C-alpha positions in Angstrom: -12.1 -59.9 -67.2 -15.7 -60.4 -68.1 -17.2 -63.6 -69.3 -16.6 -62.4 -72.9 -12.9 -63.4 -72.6 -11.2 -66.8 -72.4 -7.6 -67.2 -71.3 -5.4 -69.5 -73.5 -2.7 -71.8 -72.2 -0.1 -69.1 -72.9 -2.0 -66.4 -71.1 -3.6 -64.6 -74.0 -7.1 -63.0 -73.5 -9.3 -63.9 -76.4 -12.4 -61.8 -76.8 -15.5 -63.5 -78.0 -19.2 -62.9 -78.7 -21.7 -65.6 -77.7 -25.4 -64.7 -78.6 -28.6 -66.8 -78.5 -30.1 -69.8 -76.9 -27.3 -71.9 -75.3 -29.2 -75.1 -76.3 -29.4 -74.1 -79.9 -26.9 -75.4 -82.5 -23.8 -73.1 -82.5 -22.4 -71.3 -85.5 -18.8 -70.3 -85.0 -17.3 -67.7 -87.2 -13.5 -67.1 -87.8 -12.6 -63.8 -89.4 -10.1 -62.7 -92.0 -6.9 -60.7 -91.7 -6.6 -58.0 -90.3 -10.1 -57.8 -89.1 -12.2 -58.9 -86.1 -15.4 -60.7 -85.1 -17.2 -57.5 -86.1 -16.7 -58.5 -89.8 -19.4 -61.1 -89.2 -22.1 -58.6 -88.1 -24.5 -59.4 -91.0 -24.1 -63.1 -90.6 -24.3 -63.0 -86.8 -27.6 -61.1 -86.8 -29.1 -63.2 -89.6 -28.4 -66.6 -87.9 -29.3 -65.4 -84.5 -32.7 -64.5 -85.9 -32.9 -67.9 -87.5 -32.6 -69.5 -84.0 -29.0 -70.4 -84.0 -26.5 -69.7 -81.2 -23.8 -67.5 -82.9 -20.2 -67.2 -81.7 -17.3 -65.2 -83.0 -13.9 -64.3 -81.5 -11.2 -61.8 -82.2 -7.9 -63.5 -83.2 -5.0 -62.8 -80.9 -3.6 -59.4 -81.7 -6.8 -58.4 -83.5 -9.8 -56.4 -82.3 -10.3 -56.6 -78.6 -8.1 -59.6 -77.9 -4.7 -59.2 -76.2 -2.0 -57.5 -78.3 0.6 -60.0 -77.4 4.1 -60.2 -79.0 4.0 -63.9 -79.6 2.0 -66.7 -81.3 1.1 -65.0 -84.5 1.0 -68.3 -86.5 -1.6 -70.7 -87.6 -1.0 -73.3 -84.9 -1.7 -70.7 -82.2 -4.7 -69.3 -84.1 -6.2 -72.8 -84.2 -5.4 -73.5 -80.6 -7.0 -70.2 -79.6 -10.1 -71.2 -81.5 -10.0 -74.6 -79.7 -9.8 -72.7 -76.3 -13.0 -70.8 -77.1 -14.9 -74.0 -78.2 -13.7 -75.9 -75.1 -14.5 -73.0 -72.8 -18.0 -72.9 -74.1 -18.2 -76.7 -74.4 -19.6 -76.5 -77.9 -21.0 -79.5 -79.6 -22.3 -80.1 -83.1 -20.8 -76.7 -84.1 -21.0 -75.3 -87.6 -17.6 -73.7 -88.3 -17.4 -70.9 -90.8 -14.1 -69.3 -91.8 -13.4 -66.5 -94.2 -10.0 -65.9 -95.8 -7.4 -66.4 -93.1 -10.3 -67.6 -90.9 -10.8 -70.4 -93.4 -7.2 -71.5 -92.8 -7.9 -71.3 -89.1 -10.8 -73.6 -89.4 -8.9 -76.1 -91.5 -5.9 -76.1 -89.0 -8.3 -76.3 -86.1 -9.8 -79.5 -87.4 -6.4 -80.8 -88.5 -4.9 -80.3 -85.0 -7.9 -80.9 -82.8 -10.2 -83.2 -84.8 -13.9 -82.9 -85.5 -15.4 -84.2 -82.3 -17.0 -80.8 -81.6 -17.7 -80.1 -85.3 -20.8 -80.9 -87.3 -20.0 -79.1 -90.6 -17.4 -76.6 -92.0 -17.6 -73.8 -94.4 -14.6 -72.2 -96.1 -15.3 -68.8 -97.7 -12.7 -67.1 -99.9 -10.3 -69.1 -97.9 -6.5 -69.2 -98.1 -6.0 -73.0 -98.2 -4.2 -75.0 -99.5 -1.5 -72.2 -99.6 -1.3 -68.8 -101.1 2.4 -68.6 -101.7 3.9 -70.0 -105.0 5.8 -73.1 -104.2 7.1 -76.2 -106.0 4.0 -78.1 -105.0 1.7 -75.2 -105.8 3.2 -73.3 -108.8 0.0 -71.4 -109.3 0.4 -69.4 -106.1 1.4 -65.8 -105.7 5.1 -64.8 -105.6 6.7 -63.7 -102.4 7.0 -60.1 -103.5 3.2 -59.8 -103.3 3.3 -60.5 -99.6 6.4 -58.4 -99.1 4.4 -55.6 -100.5 1.7 -56.2 -98.0 4.2 -56.1 -95.2 5.7 -52.9 -96.5 2.3 -51.3 -96.6 1.5 -52.3 -93.1 4.9 -51.1 -91.8 5.0 -47.9 -93.8 1.5 -46.3 -93.5 -0.9 -48.9 -92.2 -3.9 -46.6 -92.1 -3.6 -45.5 -95.8 -2.7 -49.0 -96.9 -5.8 -50.4 -95.3 -8.0 -47.8 -96.9 -6.6 -48.5 -100.3 -6.9 -52.3 -99.8 -10.7 -52.1 -99.3 -11.0 -51.2 -103.0 -9.9 -54.6 -104.5 -11.1 -56.4 -101.4 -14.7 -55.6 -102.2 -14.3 -55.3 -106.0 -14.9 -51.6 -105.9 -12.4 -51.2 -108.7 -14.6 -53.0 -111.2 -16.8 -51.2 -113.8 -20.2 -50.1 -112.4 -19.3 -51.2 -108.9 -21.6 -49.6 -106.3 -19.1 -48.4 -103.6 -20.2 -48.4 -100.0 -18.1 -46.0 -98.0 -19.7 -47.5 -94.9 -18.4 -51.0 -95.7 -15.0 -49.5 -96.4 -14.9 -47.6 -93.2 -16.0 -50.6 -91.2 -13.1 -52.6 -92.6 -10.6 -49.8 -91.8 -11.9 -49.4 -88.3 -11.5 -53.1 -87.6 -8.0 -53.2 -89.0 -6.8 -50.2 -87.0 -8.2 -51.6 -83.8 -5.6 -54.5 -84.0 -1.9 -54.6 -83.3 0.5 -53.6 -86.2 2.9 -56.3 -85.1 0.2 -59.0 -85.2 -0.9 -57.9 -88.6 2.7 -57.7 -89.9 3.5 -61.2 -88.7 0.1 -62.5 -89.7 1.0 -62.1 -93.3 3.4 -65.0 -93.1 0.8 -67.1 -91.3 -1.9 -66.6 -94.0 0.4 -66.8 -97.0 3.1 -69.4 -96.2 1.1 -72.0 -94.2 0.5 -75.1 -96.2 -2.9 -76.6 -95.2 -2.8 -79.6 -97.6 -2.7 -82.2 -94.8 -5.3 -80.3 -92.7 -7.7 -80.3 -95.7 -7.2 -84.1 -96.1 -8.1 -84.6 -92.4 -11.5 -82.8 -92.6 -14.1 -85.5 -92.2 -17.3 -83.5 -91.8 -19.6 -82.1 -94.6 -17.8 -79.1 -96.0 -19.0 -76.3 -98.2 -16.4 -74.2 -100.1 -17.6 -70.8 -101.3 -15.6 -68.4 -103.4 -16.1 -65.3 -105.5 -14.9 -65.8 -109.1 -13.6 -62.3 -109.1 -11.7 -62.6 -105.8 -8.7 -60.3 -106.2 -7.2 -61.1 -102.8 -7.3 -64.9 -102.7 -7.4 -65.9 -106.4 -9.7 -68.8 -106.9 -7.5 -71.0 -109.1 -4.9 -71.7 -106.4 -7.4 -71.9 -103.5 -11.0 -73.1 -103.6 -10.6 -75.1 -106.8 -7.7 -77.0 -105.2 -9.2 -77.3 -101.8 -12.4 -78.8 -103.2 -10.3 -81.7 -104.5 -8.5 -82.2 -101.2 -11.5 -82.2 -98.8 -13.3 -85.5 -99.4 -16.9 -85.1 -100.4 -16.9 -81.3 -100.2 -19.2 -79.1 -102.1 -17.9 -76.1 -104.1 -19.9 -73.1 -105.1 -18.5 -70.3 -107.2 -20.1 -66.9 -107.4 -19.6 -65.2 -110.8 -18.4 -61.7 -110.5 -18.3 -61.6 -106.7 -15.3 -60.3 -104.7 -13.3 -61.5 -101.7 -15.6 -59.5 -99.4 -18.9 -60.9 -100.7 -20.2 -61.7 -97.3 -20.5 -58.0 -96.7 -21.5 -56.9 -100.2 -23.9 -59.7 -100.9 -25.2 -61.1 -97.6 -28.6 -61.6 -99.3 -26.9 -64.2 -101.5 -24.4 -65.8 -99.1 -26.5 -66.1 -96.0 -29.4 -68.2 -97.5 -26.8 -70.5 -99.1 -25.2 -71.0 -95.7 -28.6 -71.6 -94.1 -29.5 -74.2 -96.7 -26.2 -76.0 -96.1 -26.7 -76.0 -92.3 -30.2 -77.4 -92.7 -29.3 -80.1 -95.3 
């Protein structure tokens, strides 16, 4: 394999991108379900041009990483991220996670500590937990996630095309639909393993990140679209902001789950300001 892959302890080949001056401060991006590191294109280019070293990996079973049958859970996701950061010997890293990737960042710090981490950003992130539970009665019922599993198993290609509409808020009045953004999402999704995506639903919906959030001890920025139809803000960012000590919450009125792609001109400068603060 080329130097763009790292092998985990359980033999999985994790694909990663690593661009920029190796002495520059690294920004590490963790993508959402069922996508790949390509979802960070706009951010990767922006921060590369700002002088940062930018790194993003494909989660196991996603994108160009191994389509293995095992390990499709948040502990393995976090350990795979740790394998990348250790392989590259990253220090003072700025970790940015979107959606499922936000859970991955939280679990990574919860399991591996913050010795390699300078700051963290959770964007439209799934913590503390998406599923409705006794502890989190504002969560979504199980039938929502059963519906996602049924869509993946039944006709993944069509399900993914349809999912891009609420993902980017394209079902809202006067929304400016980008077919390019929709096709990019679909292409990333179809590159991954159907099994990884099916099992990943449990990982992003049923994992409780409460204790991980409490362990985060670096400056943390929590960004969320007020009109996020995929990860509703009331049971996610608003609660996470209370669990992460000293965190900063920023809510974007009217913006969707996919705001990093639809509004990079808004999100990227806010990330840059946080990194430089």
